[in-house]
N, C-alpha and C positions, 0 to 999 in steps of 0.2 A: 595809431598810438596804442601802446600797451602800458598798463600800470600795474606794478607788482608791489605789494606792501608786506612788510615783515617787522617783527619786533626784535631788535638786537640789543642786548644788555639794557633793556628797559627803555630803549629809544626807538621811536617809530621811524622807519626808513621806507621811503617811497622811491622806487626805481622806475624811471620812465624810458620808453623806447619809441623811436620814430619821430614824427613831426609833432612838436608842441606848439599848436597854433589855435586860431579861433574855433576850429571845429571840435577840439577836445578840451579846451580850457575849462569849460563848465564842469566836466567830470573831475578834472584835477583839482579845481577850486573847491568842489564839494568835499573831496577827500582831505585836503589841507585844512579846510574849515573844521571838519570833524575833529582833527587832531589838535589844532591850535585854539579851540574854543574851551578847552579844559586844562587845568594844571595837572602835571607839568606840561607846558606847551613847548615840548622839545621835539624837533623833527629834523631828519636829514632827507634832502632830495637829491637822488643820484641821477645826474644827467649824462652819464657816460654813453648811453645808447641813443641820445637825442641828437638827430642830425639836422634839425631846423627849429628855430625858436622865433616866433613873431612877437609883436608888441603886446598882444593879448596874453600870450604865455608869460612874458616878462612881467606884465601887470599882475598876473595871478601870483607869481612868486613874491613880488613886492607886498601885495596885500597879505599874503601868508606870513611874511616876516613881521609886518606891523602888528598883526593879530597876536603872534607869539610874543613879541616884545611887550604888548599891553598886559600880558599875564606874567611878566618877568621871565619869559622863555626866549627861545631862539630857534631859528631855522638855518641850518648849515647846508651848503651846497657842495657837491663833489663831482669829480670826473668829467669836467667840462672839455669837450673837444675844442680845438683851436677856433673853429668857425663860430661856435657858441660863445666861447670866452671873449672873442672880439666884440660881440654885441654888449657884453657886460662892461668892457673897457670903454667902448665908444659912449655908452650912456652913463659912465662913471658909477655904475652900480656894483662894480667890483670892490668899492670901498663900503658899500651899504651891507653887503653880504660877506660872511666869512666863507671863503672858497677853499676846499681841500682837494688834493690830488686823488686821494682814495676814500672810499666809503669808511674804511676802518679808522682813518685819521679823523674824519668828520664825527663819527659816533664817539670815539674816545674823548674828543673835546667836549661834547655834550655830557658824557658820563662824568667827566671831571667837574664840569660846571654844576651838575646836579649834586655831587658830593660835597661841594664847597659851600 
């Protein structure tokens, strides 16, 4: 698993690559916790290069979203491959997260939220 972070238009963006499973969840959780523990808790997680997601990875994302929401923030997801998207649909978490096709769309939505 590779994790790349950058700041785009004032929004933290984390791009993950590879398997998002129990072996790497703690590393991702720490990064998400760092971002969602302070205002503005706005974050985009790009899953375009994630080819596998287990329940621990899913729980990490849910926890991050809840932390962001507790600070009136939000965590958007983007770039889900079909195999990963199916997991969100089967668990009905596709209605818990706002999921965008592209990183640009996900960032723009948070920038607009920040400005309003």
